Structure formats: C-alpha cells, structure tokens
DSSP file (Angstrom, degrees, kcal/mol; ACC not computed):
  #  RESIDUE AA STRUCTURE BP1 BP2  ACC     N-H-->O    O-->H-N    N-H-->O    O-->H-N    TCO  KAPPA ALPHA  PHI   PSI    X-CA   Y-CA   Z-CA
    1    1 A M              0   0    0      0, 0.0     2,-0.1     0, 0.0     0, 0.0   0.000 360.0 360.0 360.0 129.9   17.4  -20.5   -3.2
    2    2 A Q     >  -     0   0    0      1,-0.1     4,-1.9     4,-0.0     3,-0.5  -0.365 360.0-117.1 -72.4 153.7   14.7  -23.0   -4.1
    3    3 A S  H  > S+     0   0    0      1,-0.2     4,-2.5     2,-0.2     5,-0.2   0.824 115.5  59.3 -62.6 -30.7   12.6  -22.5   -7.2
    4    4 A T  H  > S+     0   0    0      2,-0.2     4,-2.3     1,-0.2    -1,-0.2   0.878 105.9  48.0 -65.8 -35.7    9.5  -22.3   -4.9
    5    5 A E  H  > S+     0   0    0     -3,-0.5     4,-2.6     2,-0.2    -2,-0.2   0.896 110.4  51.2 -70.4 -39.2   11.0  -19.3   -3.1
    6    6 A V  H  X S+     0   0    0     -4,-1.9     4,-2.1     2,-0.2    -2,-0.2   0.932 111.7  47.8 -60.8 -45.3   11.9  -17.6   -6.4
    7    7 A Q  H  X S+     0   0    0     -4,-2.5     4,-2.4     1,-0.2    -2,-0.2   0.923 111.0  50.9 -62.5 -44.2    8.3  -18.1   -7.5
    8    8 A A  H  X S+     0   0    0     -4,-2.3     4,-2.3     1,-0.2    -2,-0.2   0.918 109.3  50.9 -59.9 -43.9    6.9  -16.8   -4.2
    9    9 A R  H  X S+     0   0    0     -4,-2.6     4,-2.4     1,-0.2    -1,-0.2   0.903 111.1  47.8 -62.1 -41.2    9.1  -13.7   -4.5
   10   10 A E  H  X S+     0   0    0     -4,-2.1     4,-2.1     2,-0.2    -1,-0.2   0.896 111.5  50.0 -67.6 -39.2    7.9  -13.0   -8.0
   11   11 A E  H  X S+     0   0    0     -4,-2.4     4,-2.0     2,-0.2    -2,-0.2   0.868 110.6  50.5 -66.8 -35.5    4.3  -13.4   -7.0
   12   12 A I  H  X S+     0   0    0     -4,-2.3     4,-2.5     2,-0.2    -2,-0.2   0.913 108.4  51.8 -67.2 -42.3    4.8  -11.1   -4.1
   13   13 A R  H  X S+     0   0    0     -4,-2.4     4,-2.1     1,-0.2    -2,-0.2   0.898 109.1  51.3 -59.0 -39.5    6.4   -8.5   -6.4
   14   14 A D  H  X S+     0   0    0     -4,-2.1     4,-2.7     2,-0.2    -1,-0.2   0.904 108.4  51.3 -63.8 -41.4    3.3   -8.9   -8.6
   15   15 A L  H  X S+     0   0    0     -4,-2.0     4,-2.5     2,-0.2    -2,-0.2   0.925 109.1  50.6 -59.8 -45.5    1.0   -8.3   -5.6
   16   16 A L  H  X S+     0   0    0     -4,-2.5     4,-2.2     1,-0.2    -1,-0.2   0.891 111.6  48.5 -60.6 -39.4    3.0   -5.1   -4.7
   17   17 A M  H  X S+     0   0    0     -4,-2.1     4,-2.9     2,-0.2     5,-0.2   0.919 110.6  49.9 -66.7 -43.9    2.6   -3.9   -8.3
   18   18 A R  H  X S+     0   0    0     -4,-2.7     4,-2.4     2,-0.2    -2,-0.2   0.909 111.8  48.7 -62.8 -41.8   -1.2   -4.6   -8.3
   19   19 A Y  H  X S+     0   0    0     -4,-2.5     4,-2.4     2,-0.2    -1,-0.2   0.940 113.3  47.0 -60.6 -48.0   -1.6   -2.7   -5.1
   20   20 A T  H  X S+     0   0    0     -4,-2.2     4,-2.4     1,-0.2    57,-0.2   0.913 112.5  48.9 -63.3 -44.2    0.4    0.3   -6.3
   21   21 A A  H  X S+     0   0    0     -4,-2.9     4,-1.4     1,-0.2    -1,-0.2   0.910 112.0  49.0 -63.1 -42.0   -1.5    0.4   -9.7
   22   22 A A  H  <>S+     0   0    0     -4,-2.4     5,-2.9    -5,-0.2     4,-0.4   0.897 110.6  51.6 -64.1 -39.6   -4.9    0.2   -7.9
   23   23 A T  H ><5S+     0   0    0     -4,-2.4     3,-1.4     1,-0.2    -2,-0.2   0.934 108.7  49.9 -61.8 -46.3   -3.8    3.0   -5.5
   24   24 A D  H 3<5S+     0   0    0     -4,-2.4    51,-0.5     1,-0.3    -1,-0.2   0.782 113.4  46.2 -65.6 -26.7   -2.7    5.3   -8.4
   25   25 A R  T 3<5S-     0   0    0     -4,-1.4    -1,-0.3    -5,-0.2    -2,-0.2   0.433 110.1-121.6 -91.2  -0.4   -6.1    4.7  -10.1
   26   26 A F  T < 5 +     0   0    0     -3,-1.4     2,-1.3    -4,-0.4    -3,-0.2   0.849  58.1 156.7  57.1  35.3   -8.0    5.3   -6.9
   27   27 A D     >< +     0   0    0     -5,-2.9     4,-2.4     1,-0.2    -1,-0.2  -0.690  13.4 173.7 -90.7  82.3   -9.4    1.7   -7.4
   28   28 A L  H  > S+     0   0    0     -2,-1.3     4,-2.8     1,-0.2    -1,-0.2   0.869  75.3  51.1 -66.3 -38.5  -10.3    1.0   -3.8
   29   29 A P  H  > S+     0   0    0      0, 0.0     4,-1.7     0, 0.0    -1,-0.2   0.916 112.6  48.0 -62.6 -39.3  -12.1   -2.4   -4.5
   30   30 A G  H  4 S+     0   0    0      2,-0.2     4,-0.3     1,-0.2    -2,-0.2   0.898 113.4  47.2 -65.2 -40.6   -9.0   -3.5   -6.5
   31   31 A L  H >< S+     0   0    0     -4,-2.4     3,-1.7     1,-0.2    -1,-0.2   0.936 111.3  50.6 -63.9 -47.5   -6.7   -2.3   -3.7
   32   32 A A  H >< S+     0   0    0     -4,-2.8     3,-1.8     1,-0.3    -1,-0.2   0.813  99.3  65.9 -63.1 -30.4   -8.8   -4.1   -1.1
   33   33 A A  T 3< S+     0   0    0     -4,-1.7    -1,-0.3     1,-0.3    -2,-0.2   0.616  87.8  70.3 -67.5 -10.9   -8.7   -7.3   -3.1
   34   34 A C  T <  S+     0   0    0     -3,-1.7    92,-2.9    -4,-0.3     2,-0.3   0.494  89.3  81.9 -80.8  -3.7   -5.0   -7.5   -2.4
   35   35 A F  E <  S-a  126   0A   0     -3,-1.8    92,-0.2    90,-0.2    81,-0.0  -0.775  82.6-114.1-107.9 147.2   -5.7   -8.2    1.3
   36   36 A A  E >   -     0   0A   0     90,-2.6     3,-2.2    -2,-0.3    15,-0.2  -0.244  43.9 -96.4 -64.5 163.4   -6.6  -11.5    3.0
   37   37 A D  E 3  S+     0   0A   0      1,-0.3    16,-0.1    14,-0.2    -1,-0.1   0.827 130.5  31.0 -54.6 -33.1  -10.0  -11.8    4.6
   38   38 A D  E 3  S+     0   0A   0     13,-0.1    -1,-0.3    12,-0.1    -2,-0.1   0.118  92.7 140.7-110.2  19.3   -8.5  -10.8    7.9
   39   39 A G  E <   -     0   0A   0     -3,-2.2    12,-3.3    11,-0.1     2,-0.4  -0.299  41.0-142.8 -64.8 147.1   -5.8   -8.6    6.4
   40   40 A E  E     -aB 128  50A   0     87,-1.9    89,-2.2    10,-0.2     2,-0.5  -0.928  12.7-165.7-119.8 135.8   -5.0   -5.4    8.2
   41   41 A L  E     -aB 129  49A   0      8,-2.7     8,-2.6    -2,-0.4     2,-0.5  -0.984   6.2-169.7-119.2 125.1   -4.0   -2.0    6.8
   42   42 A R  E     +a  130   0A   0     87,-3.0    89,-2.9    -2,-0.5    -2,-0.0  -0.967  10.0 172.5-115.8 123.2   -2.6    0.7    9.1
   43   43 A T    >   -     0   0    0     -2,-0.5     3,-1.0     3,-0.3    89,-0.1  -0.830  44.0-115.4-119.7 162.8   -2.2    4.2    7.8
   44   44 A P  T 3  S+     0   0    0      0, 0.0    88,-0.1     0, 0.0    -1,-0.0   0.670 107.1  69.4 -68.8 -13.2   -1.2    7.3    9.7
   45   45 A A  T 3  S-     0   0    0      2,-0.1    -3,-0.0     1,-0.0     0, 0.0   0.481 109.5 -22.9 -89.7  -2.7   -4.6    8.8    9.1
   46   46 A G  S <  S-     0   0    0     -3,-1.0    -3,-0.3     3,-0.0     3,-0.1  -0.977  85.4 -39.3-178.7-170.6   -6.8    6.6   11.2
   47   47 A P  S    S-     0   0    0      0, 0.0    -4,-0.2     0, 0.0    -2,-0.1  -0.272  74.3 -78.6 -71.6 161.8   -7.4    3.4   13.1
   48   48 A P        -     0   0    0      0, 0.0     2,-0.4     0, 0.0    -6,-0.2  -0.279  42.5-142.6 -58.2 144.7   -6.4    0.0   11.6
   49   49 A M  E     -B   41   0A   0     -8,-2.6    -8,-2.7    -3,-0.1     2,-0.5  -0.931  13.9-159.8-110.6 136.3   -8.8   -1.3    8.9
   50   50 A V  E     +B   40   0A   0     -2,-0.4     4,-0.5   -10,-0.2   -10,-0.2  -0.971  51.2   8.5-125.6 126.0   -9.3   -5.1    8.9
   51   51 A G  S  > S-     0   0    0    -12,-3.3     4,-2.5    -2,-0.5     5,-0.2   0.223  88.7 -81.7  87.6 150.1  -10.6   -7.1    5.9
   52   52 A P  H  > S+     0   0    0      0, 0.0     4,-2.6     0, 0.0     5,-0.2   0.858 126.4  50.4 -54.8 -41.9  -11.2   -6.0    2.3
   53   53 A D  H  > S+     0   0    0      1,-0.2     4,-2.3     2,-0.2     5,-0.2   0.936 113.7  44.4 -64.9 -45.3  -14.6   -4.4    2.9
   54   54 A D  H  > S+     0   0    0     -4,-0.5     4,-2.8     2,-0.2     5,-0.2   0.878 113.8  51.9 -65.2 -37.8  -13.4   -2.3    5.9
   55   55 A I  H  X S+     0   0    0     -4,-2.5     4,-2.5     2,-0.2     5,-0.2   0.937 110.9  46.6 -65.1 -47.0  -10.2   -1.4    4.0
   56   56 A A  H  X S+     0   0    0     -4,-2.6     4,-1.7    -5,-0.2    -2,-0.2   0.933 118.9  40.2 -62.4 -46.2  -12.2   -0.2    0.9
   57   57 A S  H  X S+     0   0    0     -4,-2.3     4,-1.2    -5,-0.2    -2,-0.2   0.887 115.6  51.3 -72.7 -37.0  -14.7    1.9    3.0
   58   58 A G  H  X S+     0   0    0     -4,-2.8     4,-0.8    -5,-0.2     3,-0.2   0.903 111.6  46.7 -65.6 -41.1  -12.1    3.2    5.4
   59   59 A L  H >X S+     0   0    0     -4,-2.5     4,-2.9    -5,-0.2     3,-0.5   0.856 104.0  62.2 -69.4 -33.8   -9.8    4.4    2.6
   60   60 A A  H 3< S+     0   0    0     -4,-1.7    -1,-0.2     1,-0.3    -2,-0.2   0.866 106.1  47.0 -58.2 -34.5  -12.8    6.0    0.8
   61   61 A A  H 3< S+     0   0    0     -4,-1.2    -1,-0.3    -3,-0.2    -2,-0.2   0.731 118.9  40.7 -77.7 -22.2  -13.1    8.2    3.9
   62   62 A Q  H << S+     0   0    0     -4,-0.8    -2,-0.2    -3,-0.5    -1,-0.2   0.731  85.9 106.8 -97.0 -25.8   -9.3    9.0    4.0
   63   63 A V  S  < S-     0   0    0     -4,-2.9    79,-0.0     1,-0.2    -4,-0.0  -0.341  96.8 -13.1 -67.3 129.7   -8.5    9.5    0.3
   64   64 A L  S    S-     0   0    0     -2,-0.1    -1,-0.2     1,-0.1    78,-0.1   0.935  83.5-150.9  48.2  66.2   -7.9   13.1   -0.7
   65   65 A P        -     0   0    0      0, 0.0     2,-1.1     0, 0.0     3,-0.1  -0.234  28.2 -95.1 -62.3 155.2   -9.2   14.8    2.4
   66   66 A D        +     0   0    0      1,-0.2    79,-0.1     2,-0.1    -2,-0.0  -0.621  60.2 154.5 -75.0 102.6  -10.6   18.3    2.0
   67   67 A T        -     0   0    0     -2,-1.1    -1,-0.2     2,-0.4    79,-0.1   0.414  63.3-108.6-109.5  -2.0   -7.6   20.4    2.8
   68   68 A G  S    S+     0   0    0      1,-0.4    -2,-0.1    -3,-0.1     3,-0.0   0.355  89.2 108.9  85.1  -7.2   -8.5   23.5    0.9
   69   69 A R  S    S-     0   0    0     72,-0.1    -1,-0.4     1,-0.1    -2,-0.4  -0.674  83.3 -88.7 -96.8 156.7   -5.7   22.7   -1.6
   70   70 A P        -     0   0    0      0, 0.0    -1,-0.1     0, 0.0     3,-0.1  -0.372  44.3-113.6 -63.4 141.7   -6.4   21.5   -5.2
   71   71 A A        -     0   0    0      1,-0.1    71,-0.1    -7,-0.1     2,-0.1  -0.468  39.7 -99.6 -69.3 147.0   -6.8   17.8   -5.5
   72   72 A P        -     0   0    0      0, 0.0     3,-0.1     0, 0.0    -1,-0.1  -0.390  17.3-142.7 -67.2 146.5   -4.0   16.2   -7.6
   73   73 A R  S    S+     0   0    0      1,-0.2     2,-0.3    -3,-0.1    -2,-0.0   0.766  85.7   5.0 -77.7 -26.7   -4.8   15.5  -11.2
   74   74 A Y        -     0   0    0      2,-0.0    29,-0.6    -3,-0.0     2,-0.4  -0.981  62.7-151.3-151.5 160.7   -2.8   12.3  -11.0
   75   75 A V  E     -C  102   0A   0    -51,-0.5     2,-0.5    -2,-0.3    27,-0.2  -0.998  10.3-174.4-135.7 129.5   -0.9   10.3   -8.4
   76   76 A H  E     -C  101   0A   0     25,-2.7    25,-2.8    -2,-0.4     2,-0.5  -0.973   9.0-158.2-127.4 116.6    2.1    8.0   -9.1
   77   77 A H  E     -C  100   0A   0     -2,-0.5     2,-0.5    23,-0.2    23,-0.2  -0.801   3.5-162.3 -90.4 131.5    3.6    5.9   -6.4
   78   78 A H  E     -C   99   0A   0     21,-2.8    21,-2.0    -2,-0.5     2,-0.4  -0.972   7.7-164.8-114.6 118.3    7.2    4.8   -6.9
   79   79 A V  E     +C   98   0A   0     -2,-0.5     2,-0.3    19,-0.2    19,-0.2  -0.869  17.3 163.0-107.7 133.7    8.2    1.9   -4.7
   80   80 A S  E     +C   97   0A   0     17,-2.7    17,-2.6    -2,-0.4     3,-0.2  -0.889  44.2  35.4-144.5 172.3   11.9    1.0   -4.2
   81   81 A S  E     -     0   0A   0     -2,-0.3     2,-0.5     1,-0.2    -1,-0.1   0.843  68.4-178.5  50.5  41.7   14.4   -0.9   -2.2
   82   82 A T  E     -     0   0A   0     14,-0.1     2,-0.6    -3,-0.1    14,-0.2  -0.591   9.2-168.3 -74.8 123.6   12.0   -3.7   -1.6
   83   83 A A  E     -C   95   0A   0     12,-2.7    12,-1.4    -2,-0.5     2,-0.4  -0.941   2.8-162.6-115.9 108.5   13.5   -6.4    0.7
   84   84 A I  E     +C   94   0A   0     -2,-0.6     2,-0.3    10,-0.2    10,-0.3  -0.771  22.0 164.5 -91.8 133.2   11.5   -9.6    0.8
   85   85 A S  E     +C   93   0A   0      8,-2.9     8,-2.4    -2,-0.4    -2,-0.0  -0.854  42.2  36.3-141.3 173.1   12.4  -11.8    3.7
   86   86 A D  S    S-     0   0    0     -2,-0.3     2,-0.4     6,-0.2    -1,-0.1   0.826  70.6-177.5  52.2  40.7   11.3  -14.8    5.8
   87   87 A V        +     0   0    0      5,-0.1     5,-0.2    -3,-0.1     2,-0.2  -0.572  11.0 159.1 -77.5 124.3    9.8  -16.6    2.8
   88   88 A T        -     0   0    0      3,-3.0     3,-0.0    -2,-0.4   -80,-0.0  -0.605  59.8 -83.9-122.2-170.5    8.1  -19.9    3.5
   89   89 A T  S    S+     0   0    0     -2,-0.2     3,-0.1     1,-0.2    -2,-0.1   0.752 126.1  17.9 -70.4 -21.4    5.5  -21.7    1.4
   90   90 A D  S    S+     0   0    0      1,-0.2    28,-1.2    27,-0.1     2,-0.3   0.305 122.7  41.0-136.4  11.8    2.7  -19.7    2.9
   91   91 A S  E     + D   0 117A   0     26,-0.2    -3,-3.0    -5,-0.1     2,-0.3  -0.993  49.1 158.8-155.6 158.9    4.1  -16.5    4.5
   92   92 A A  E     - D   0 116A   0     24,-1.5    24,-2.7    -2,-0.3     2,-0.3  -0.957  21.6-138.7-164.7 173.2    6.7  -13.8    3.9
   93   93 A A  E     -CD  85 115A   0     -8,-2.4    -8,-2.9    -2,-0.3     2,-0.3  -0.933  17.1-178.2-138.4 161.8    7.6  -10.3    5.0
   94   94 A A  E     -CD  84 114A   0     20,-2.1    20,-3.0    -2,-0.3     2,-0.4  -0.989  15.5-155.8-157.8 155.7    8.9   -7.2    3.2
   95   95 A T  E     +CD  83 113A   0    -12,-1.4   -12,-2.7    -2,-0.3     2,-0.3  -0.984  22.1 169.8-129.6 145.4   10.0   -3.6    3.7
   96   96 A S  E     - D   0 112A   0     16,-1.8    16,-2.5    -2,-0.4     2,-0.3  -0.971  27.3-131.5-148.2 159.2    9.9   -1.0    1.0
   97   97 A Y  E     -CD  80 111A   0    -17,-2.6   -17,-2.7    -2,-0.3     2,-0.3  -0.850  25.5-165.0-106.1 151.4   10.4    2.8    0.5
   98   98 A F  E     -CD  79 110A   0     12,-2.4    12,-2.3    -2,-0.3     2,-0.4  -0.985  14.3-166.8-137.1 152.6    7.9    4.8   -1.5
   99   99 A T  E     -CD  78 109A   0    -21,-2.0   -21,-2.8    -2,-0.3     2,-0.5  -0.997  15.3-149.3-131.6 133.9    7.8    8.3   -3.0
  100  100 A V  E     -CD  77 108A   0      8,-3.2     7,-3.5    -2,-0.4     8,-1.0  -0.913  10.7-166.6-109.8 127.4    4.5    9.8   -4.3
  101  101 A F  E     +CD  76 106A   0    -25,-2.8   -25,-2.7    -2,-0.5     2,-0.2  -0.890  10.2 171.6-109.2 140.7    4.4   12.2   -7.2
  102  102 A T  E >   -CD  75 105A   0      3,-2.7     3,-2.4    -2,-0.4   -27,-0.2  -0.714  57.7 -79.9-128.0-175.0    1.5   14.4   -8.2
  103  103 A D  T 3  S+     0   0    0    -29,-0.6     3,-0.1     1,-0.3   -28,-0.1   0.634 131.2  60.5 -64.6 -11.2    1.1   17.2  -10.7
  104  104 A A  T 3  S-     0   0    0      1,-0.4     2,-0.3    35,-0.0    -1,-0.3   0.436 116.2-115.3 -90.5  -1.2    2.8   19.4   -8.1
  105  105 A G  E <  S+D  102   0A   0     -3,-2.4    -3,-2.7    32,-0.0    -1,-0.4  -0.774  78.8  12.5 104.0-151.0    5.9   17.2   -8.1
  106  106 A V  E     +D  101   0A   0     -2,-0.3    -5,-0.2    -5,-0.2    33,-0.2  -0.472  65.6 174.7 -62.8 128.2    7.1   15.1   -5.2
  107  107 A D  E     -     0   0A   0     -7,-3.5    30,-3.2     1,-0.4     2,-0.3   0.853  53.4 -24.9-104.6 -55.1    4.3   15.1   -2.7
  108  108 A H  E     -DE 100 136A   0     -8,-1.0    -8,-3.2    28,-0.3    -1,-0.4  -0.970  52.7-159.3-156.9 168.9    5.2   12.7    0.2
  109  109 A W  E     +DE  99 135A   0     26,-1.9    25,-2.3    -2,-0.3    26,-1.5  -0.970  23.3 124.2-151.8 159.3    7.4    9.8    1.0
  110  110 A G  E     -DE  98 133A   0    -12,-2.3   -12,-2.4    -2,-0.3     2,-0.3  -0.920  44.3 -66.3 178.2-151.7    7.7    7.0    3.5
  111  111 A R  E     -DE  97 132A   0     21,-2.7    21,-2.7    -2,-0.3     2,-0.4  -0.946  20.8-147.4-135.6 149.4    8.0    3.3    4.2
  112  112 A Y  E     -DE  96 131A   0    -16,-2.5   -16,-1.8    -2,-0.3     2,-0.5  -0.942   6.7-167.0-111.6 139.8    5.9    0.1    3.9
  113  113 A R  E     -DE  95 130A   0     17,-1.9    17,-2.5    -2,-0.4     2,-0.3  -0.983  23.4-176.7-123.7 116.1    6.2   -2.8    6.4
  114  114 A D  E     -DE  94 129A   0    -20,-3.0   -20,-2.1    -2,-0.5     2,-0.4  -0.848  25.6-169.0-122.8 149.1    4.4   -5.8    5.0
  115  115 A R  E     -DE  93 128A   0     13,-2.4    12,-2.8    -2,-0.3    13,-1.9  -0.985  19.7-161.4-126.9 143.2    3.5   -9.4    5.9
  116  116 A F  E     -DE  92 126A   0    -24,-2.7   -24,-1.5    -2,-0.4     2,-0.3  -0.888  11.7-179.0-126.4 152.9    2.0  -11.7    3.4
  117  117 A V  E     -DE  91 125A   0      8,-2.2     8,-3.0    -2,-0.3     2,-0.4  -0.942  31.8-110.1-139.1 162.2    0.1  -15.0    3.4
  118  118 A T  E     - E   0 124A   0    -28,-1.2     6,-0.2    -2,-0.3     5,-0.1  -0.823  34.3-136.1 -94.1 137.5   -1.2  -17.3    0.7
  119  119 A G    >   -     0   0    0      4,-3.4     3,-2.0    -2,-0.4    -1,-0.0  -0.175  34.4 -88.4 -80.6 179.3   -5.0  -17.4    0.3
  120  120 A A  T 3  S+     0   0    0      1,-0.3    -1,-0.1     2,-0.1    -2,-0.0   0.795 130.1  52.6 -59.9 -29.2   -7.2  -20.4   -0.2
  121  121 A D  T 3  S-     0   0    0      2,-0.1    -1,-0.3     1,-0.0     3,-0.1   0.385 121.2-107.8 -89.0   4.5   -6.6  -20.1   -4.0
  122  122 A G  S <  S+     0   0    0     -3,-2.0     2,-0.2     1,-0.3    -2,-0.1   0.368  75.8 134.5  88.1  -5.3   -2.8  -20.1   -3.5
  123  123 A R        -     0   0    0     -5,-0.1    -4,-3.4     1,-0.1    -1,-0.3  -0.509  60.4-113.2 -77.0 146.4   -2.5  -16.3   -4.4
  124  124 A W  E     + E   0 118A   0     -6,-0.2     2,-0.3    -2,-0.2    -6,-0.2  -0.612  42.3 175.2 -77.9 138.7   -0.3  -14.2   -2.2
  125  125 A L  E     - E   0 117A   0     -8,-3.0    -8,-2.2    -2,-0.3     2,-0.4  -0.918  37.2 -91.7-138.3 160.7   -2.2  -11.5   -0.2
  126  126 A F  E     -aE  35 116A   0    -92,-2.9   -90,-2.6    -2,-0.3   -10,-0.3  -0.653  27.4-177.9 -74.3 126.7   -1.4   -8.9    2.4
  127  127 A A  E    S-     0   0A   0    -12,-2.8   -87,-1.9    -2,-0.4     2,-0.3   0.752  80.4  -9.1 -84.6 -35.0   -1.8  -10.2    5.9
  128  128 A S  E     -aE  40 115A   0    -13,-1.9   -13,-2.4   -89,-0.2    -1,-0.4  -0.965  57.5-167.9-159.5 147.8   -0.8   -6.7    7.0
  129  129 A R  E     -aE  41 114A   0    -89,-2.2   -87,-3.0    -2,-0.3     2,-0.5  -0.981   7.7-166.9-136.4 124.7    0.5   -3.5    5.6
  130  130 A R  E     -aE  42 113A   0    -17,-2.5   -17,-1.9    -2,-0.4     2,-0.5  -0.961   8.3-158.8-114.0 121.5    1.8   -0.7    7.8
  131  131 A I  E     - E   0 112A   0    -89,-2.9     2,-0.5    -2,-0.5   -19,-0.2  -0.875   8.1-174.1-104.1 125.3    2.3    2.7    6.1
  132  132 A S  E     - E   0 111A   0    -21,-2.7   -21,-2.7    -2,-0.5     2,-0.6  -0.983  12.6-151.7-117.4 124.5    4.6    5.2    7.6
  133  133 A V  E     - E   0 110A   0     -2,-0.5   -23,-0.3   -23,-0.2     3,-0.1  -0.860  10.4-174.4 -95.7 122.8    4.9    8.7    6.1
  134  134 A D  E     -     0   0A   0    -25,-2.3     2,-0.3    -2,-0.6   -24,-0.2   0.741  61.8 -17.1 -88.3 -25.7    8.3   10.2    6.7
  135  135 A G  E     - E   0 109A   0    -26,-1.5   -26,-1.9     2,-0.0     2,-0.4  -0.982  49.1-135.9-173.6 161.9    7.6   13.7    5.2
  136  136 A F  E     - E   0 108A   0     -2,-0.3   -28,-0.3   -28,-0.2   -29,-0.1  -0.961  30.2-115.1-125.3 143.0    5.5   15.9    3.0
  137  137 A A    >   -     0   0    0    -30,-3.2     3,-1.8    -2,-0.4     6,-0.1  -0.400  32.2-112.5 -69.3 155.2    6.6   18.5    0.4
  138  138 A E  T 3  S+     0   0    0      1,-0.3    -1,-0.1    -2,-0.1   -31,-0.1   0.862 119.8  43.0 -57.9 -36.5    5.7   22.1    1.3
  139  139 A N  T 3  S+     0   0    0    -33,-0.2    -1,-0.3   -35,-0.1    -2,-0.1   0.053  85.6 157.3 -98.6  25.7    3.3   22.2   -1.7
  140  140 A S    <   -     0   0    0     -3,-1.8   -33,-0.1   -33,-0.2   -34,-0.1  -0.181  33.7-161.5 -53.9 137.4    1.8   18.7   -1.0
  141  141 A R  S    S+     0   0    0      1,-0.1   -74,-0.2   -72,-0.1    -1,-0.2   0.533  90.7  44.4 -90.6 -10.4   -1.6   18.1   -2.4
  142  142 A M  S    S+     0   0    0    -71,-0.1    -1,-0.1   -78,-0.1   -78,-0.1   0.342  75.7 123.9-120.5   4.8   -2.2   15.2   -0.1
  143  143 A R        -     0   0    0     -6,-0.1     3,-0.1     1,-0.1   -35,-0.0  -0.472  69.6-107.7 -67.4 135.1   -0.9   16.4    3.3
  144  144 A P        -     0   0    0      0, 0.0    -1,-0.1     0, 0.0     3,-0.1  -0.280  42.1 -94.0 -59.8 150.6   -3.7   16.1    5.9
  145  145 A A        -     0   0    0      1,-0.1     2,-0.1   -79,-0.1   -77,-0.1  -0.365  46.9-101.4 -64.2 144.9   -5.2   19.3    7.1
  146  146 A A              0   0    0    -79,-0.1    -1,-0.1     1,-0.1    -3,-0.0  -0.394 360.0 360.0 -67.5 143.9   -3.6   20.8   10.2
  147  147 A D              0   0    0     -2,-0.1    -1,-0.1    -3,-0.1    -2,-0.1   0.482 360.0 360.0 -74.7 360.0   -5.6   20.3   13.4
C-alpha cells in the first residue's frame, strides 16, 4: 500500500468521525459540511438530499420526528466494521455498520454505503451516503411514527 493511500484512508476515517460527532450533537451545519457541493444523502425517511444546504434543511425536517414518544436526552452512534475500498487519489468507497444508543439503550441499527471525493481544497468529502436501517428496538425513541 502506497503512503498516499494510507493517508487517504486516515483522512476518510477522520471524515467519518466528524460526521458521526456532528450527528450526535445534532449539529446539522457541521454534518452538511462533510458533503461535496453536489453530495447526496439518502435516508429511509425521505427523498434524496443533494448539496450541503439541502442536506441541512432536509435533515432538520427529519430529525426526531414527533412520534408521541419522549425525545432522547442523548444519541451516540457507534460505527464499526468499516471497509474502505477503491481508493484513488480523488475517490474512494466504504461500507460500515452502525448502532445507535439513546438513554433508552440500543435504539436502531443499520448500514452506511459511502462514496467519497476530494474537494477543491484537497479535503475528503462525501459524494454520497446511503443509510439503511435494519431494525429498531421495541422501545426506540427514534423510530418513525406508524402510518
């Protein structure tokens, strides 16, 4: 493995950490700053969001929907089994698993499918992130309301 690939992998890991920390703090501008200008975020809760402004405003409408359950006092995402692949000088891909904990315990879990690009300033950014939720705990604080 070339030193440039090692550096890219570490910078991508840092991006994943910054995204996760912003998510746990409900810092939507910080989260949106992790995406390229044309970066796309797909969640199970709505249509794809494209670009940092659309991502920040779209997530504001999705975060902690009114479900009649108490809102969590805290949210901790634990990301694991991250496999970074297809690394070039300006693009890469990754898959990860996540588990979300709230004050009620394990809340929900799923997978991330990511593509990355380098921005004009050389920083790694999300070109796309696809979030798949595999399940919710019975006492989930974040499960969408039933239709």
